[in-house]
ZAMARGU-4260 file (C-alpha; in steps of 0.2 Angstrom, whole numbers, plus 5000, padded with zeros to 4 digits):
<rodrens>
0) 4981/5242/5125 | 4965/5245/5114 | 4952/5257/5116 | 4936/5262/5109 | 4929/5279/5114
5) 4910/5282/5107 | 4914/5273/5091 | 4901/5273/5077 | 4902/5265/5060 | 4888/5265/5047
10) 4887/5256/5030 | 4873/5264/5022 | 4857/5263/5033 | 4865/5249/5042 | 4874/5254/5059
15) 4887/5241/5061 | 4893/5249/5077 | 4883/5260/5087 | 4892/5273/5100 | 4904/5259/5106
20) 4916/5262/5121 | 4927/5248/5126 | 4945/5247/5134 | 4956/5231/5133 | 4970/5231/5146
25) 4987/5224/5141 | 4987/5205/5145 | 4970/5201/5142 | 4961/5188/5134 | 4947/5196/5129
30) 4931/5187/5120 | 4920/5197/5109 | 4904/5185/5109 | 4890/5188/5097 | 4879/5181/5082
35) 4884/5183/5063 | 4881/5201/5058 | 4883/5208/5076 | 4897/5219/5073 | 4911/5209/5078
40) 4921/5209/5061 | 4917/5228/5060 | 4925/5231/5076 | 4940/5221/5072 | 4942/5230/5056
45) 4943/5247/5065 | 4955/5241/5078 | 4965/5234/5064 | 4964/5251/5054 | 4956/5243/5040
50) 4943/5255/5041 | 4940/5271/5049 | 4925/5275/5061 | 4912/5288/5056 | 4913/5295/5074
55) 4924/5292/5089 | 4942/5286/5091 | 4952/5270/5091 | 4969/5270/5099 | 4981/5255/5100
60) 4995/5256/5113 | 4991/5274/5116 | 4993/5277/5097 | 4977/5285/5088 | 4975/5273/5074
65) 4967/5286/5063 | 4982/5298/5063 | 4995/5287/5067 | 4991/5271/5059 | 5008/5264/5054
70) 5015/5267/5072 | 4998/5259/5080 | 4999/5243/5067 | 5017/5239/5071 | 5010/5233/5088
75) 4997/5223/5082 | 4993/5205/5072 | 4976/5201/5064 | 4970/5184/5060 | 4956/5188/5049
80) 4940/5178/5046 | 4943/5174/5029 | 4960/5165/5026 | 4973/5177/5018 | 4986/5165/5010
85) 4994/5164/4993 | 4987/5147/4989 | 4999/5144/4974 | 5014/5148/4984 | 5023/5136/4997
90) 5020/5139/5015 | 5037/5145/5018 | 5036/5157/5003 | 5019/5164/5012 | 5028/5166/5028
95) 5043/5176/5020 | 5032/5187/5012 | 5021/5192/5027 | 5038/5193/5036 | 5045/5206/5023
100) 5030/5217/5025 | 5033/5216/5043 | 5051/5223/5040 | 5060/5207/5044 | 5076/5204/5034
105) 5090/5191/5034 | 5093/5180/5049 | 5079/5189/5058 | 5067/5183/5046 | 5074/5165/5045
110) 5073/5164/5063 | 5054/5171/5064 | 5048/5159/5050 | 5057/5145/5059 | 5049/5149/5076
115) 5032/5151/5067 | 5032/5134/5059 | 5036/5125/5075 | 5023/5134/5085 | 5011/5130/5071
120) 5017/5111/5071 | 5020/5114/5051 | 5038/5112/5050 | 5037/5096/5039 | 5026/5106/5027
125) 5034/5121/5026 | 5039/5117/5007 | 5021/5112/5002 | 5010/5122/4992 | 4996/5130/5004
130) 4982/5123/4992 | 4987/5105/4997 | 4985/5110/5015 | 4968/5105/5025 | 4957/5120/5031
135) 4965/5117/5048 | 4982/5118/5043 | 4978/5134/5033 | 4970/5142/5049 | 4987/5137/5059
140) 4997/5145/5045 | 4986/5161/5045 | 4989/5162/5064 | 5008/5160/5061 | 5008/5174/5048
145) 5000/5187/5060 | 5013/5183/5073 | 5030/5184/5064 | 5034/5201/5070 | 5029/5196/5088
150) 5015/5209/5090 | 5009/5215/5108 | 4992/5214/5102 | 4983/5200/5092 | 4967/5202/5085
155) 4958/5186/5081 | 4941/5186/5070 | 4933/5169/5071 | 4949/5159/5068 | 4942/5142/5069
160) 4928/5143/5056 | 4928/5126/5048 | 4942/5119/5058 | 4944/5101/5063 | 4944/5098/5082
165) 4962/5092/5082 | 4968/5109/5074 | 4956/5119/5084 | 4963/5113/5100 | 4980/5116/5094
170) 4976/5134/5090 | 4967/5136/5107 | 4983/5129/5116 | 4994/5142/5104 | 4984/5157/5110
175) 4985/5152/5128 | 5003/5150/5128 | 5004/5167/5119 | 4993/5176/5132 | 5003/5168/5147
180) 5018/5175/5138 | 5010/5193/5139 | 5002/5195/5122 | 4985/5204/5122 | 4972/5194/5113
185) 4955/5199/5107 | 4946/5184/5101 | 4929/5185/5091 | 4917/5170/5090 | 4899/5164/5090
190) 4903/5149/5099 | 4900/5151/5117 | 4912/5137/5123 | 4926/5145/5115 | 4923/5160/5125
195) 4921/5150/5141 | 4937/5141/5139 | 4949/5154/5133 | 4943/5171/5138 | 4947/5181/5155
200) 4934/5194/5151 | 4919/5193/5138 | 4908/5207/5130 | 4892/5201/5121 | 4888/5211/5106
205) 4873/5212/5095 | 4865/5225/5083 | 4882/5235/5085 | 4880/5237/5103 | 4889/5230/5118
210) 4875/5222/5129 | 4885/5215/5143 | 4903/5215/5148 | 4913/5206/5161 | 4920/5190/5167
215) 4910/5175/5165 | 4905/5174/5183 | 4901/5194/5182 | 4890/5191/5167 | 4880/5176/5174
220) 4874/5186/5189 | 4864/5197/5175 | 4853/5183/5174 | 4836/5184/5186 | 4838/5165/5190
225) 4852/5155/5196 | 4848/5137/5189 | 4838/5129/5176 | 4829/5112/5177 | 4824/5103/5160
230) 4811/5090/5159 | 4801/5080/5147 | 4784/5088/5142 | 4774/5074/5144 | 4757/5071/5153
235) 4765/5064/5169 | 4774/5083/5171 | 4760/5092/5165 | 4753/5096/5183 | 4771/5102/5188
240) 4772/5113/5174 | 4756/5121/5179 | 4761/5123/5197 | 4779/5132/5193 | 4771/5145/5182
245) 4770/5157/5197 | 4788/5153/5203 | 4799/5158/5189 | 4800/5156/5169 | 4794/5141/5161
250) 4794/5137/5142 | 4791/5120/5132 | 4801/5119/5115 | 4802/5103/5105 | 4795/5092/5119
255) 4806/5098/5133 | 4802/5111/5146 | 4814/5122/5153 | 4811/5130/5171 | 4821/5145/5177
260) 4817/5147/5197 | 4816/5164/5203 | 4830/5167/5216 | 4818/5166/5230 | 4811/5150/5225
265) 4824/5135/5233 | 4828/5120/5223 | 4821/5111/5238 | 4803/5117/5236 | 4804/5111/5219
270) 4810/5093/5221 | 4798/5094/5235 | 4784/5097/5223 | 4790/5083/5212 | 4789/5071/5225
275) 4772/5076/5231 | 4767/5072/5212 | 4774/5055/5212 | 4788/5061/5199 | 4805/5051/5197
280) 4820/5062/5201 | 4828/5054/5184 | 4816/5064/5174 | 4825/5082/5180 | 4841/5089/5175
285) 4848/5104/5184 | 4862/5115/5177 | 4870/5132/5180 | 4868/5147/5170 | 4876/5148/5154
290) 4881/5161/5141 | 4868/5155/5130 | 4856/5158/5143 | 4861/5176/5147 | 4861/5179/5128
295) 4844/5173/5126 | 4839/5184/5140 | 4846/5200/5133 | 4842/5197/5116 | 4828/5185/5115
300) 4836/5175/5100 | 4848/5160/5099 | 4867/5165/5099 | 4869/5156/5083 | 4857/5163/5073
305) 4861/5176/5059
</rodrens>
């Protein structure tokens, strides 16, 4: 449905995308995960044909977007990071304008607008001016505008920024219904929990490069540890931290120690050691690897850093 082949995009001295190759299959819910400035929006803008790559090719549904952009764009809808609505017009006027730009007329336009309001749960506000809408309502209307022409591919560039929990959940459920109906979705975010909840496959991007690619389970196997155990960094646990140093990664930040055992070091050995030191099991919390842990392992910085 979407393919990047050795795509590079620069802005002056900044390389926003660096020789990226990526293929998204029809029906995928693909998550593009990375911090601010990682290259997510640049990738989305190239996929939508809003920018041209400096080198490499981008194709949508088999159509090269550089040479056959109009045909390629008929297959896609874009939900931009910045809300793209006319604030001084009503919600219905907005959808009629966007539907008209997609070639919808007459009864087809009316039906598409009615369906969009129902899906966005905004039917009762269709004649309200957009500037009176909450941020979450505007995000839902923005999504509705991108779907009027029933695209096969939907590009969502951080569509829940500044959204309240209720509207965020409504957006998630709407996108999941679309995907189950066969729409291919590419969803960029810097919220790990969104990627974990929504996406069948995830790509982690930073400094314009795809660092890792696969299902959530595939990605987590790239970590050199299977579990993480946290405990308070207090005098009573200091001997434990010293003895763990040879059995995995251990670090202390803000009064909390994190131990990531090597695969060869069993948890039974860890808890036998804590028992020998007279430490209560209540001091310890064990959890499975997370996307944040993987990102830190790959890049050495927190996922939400700019």
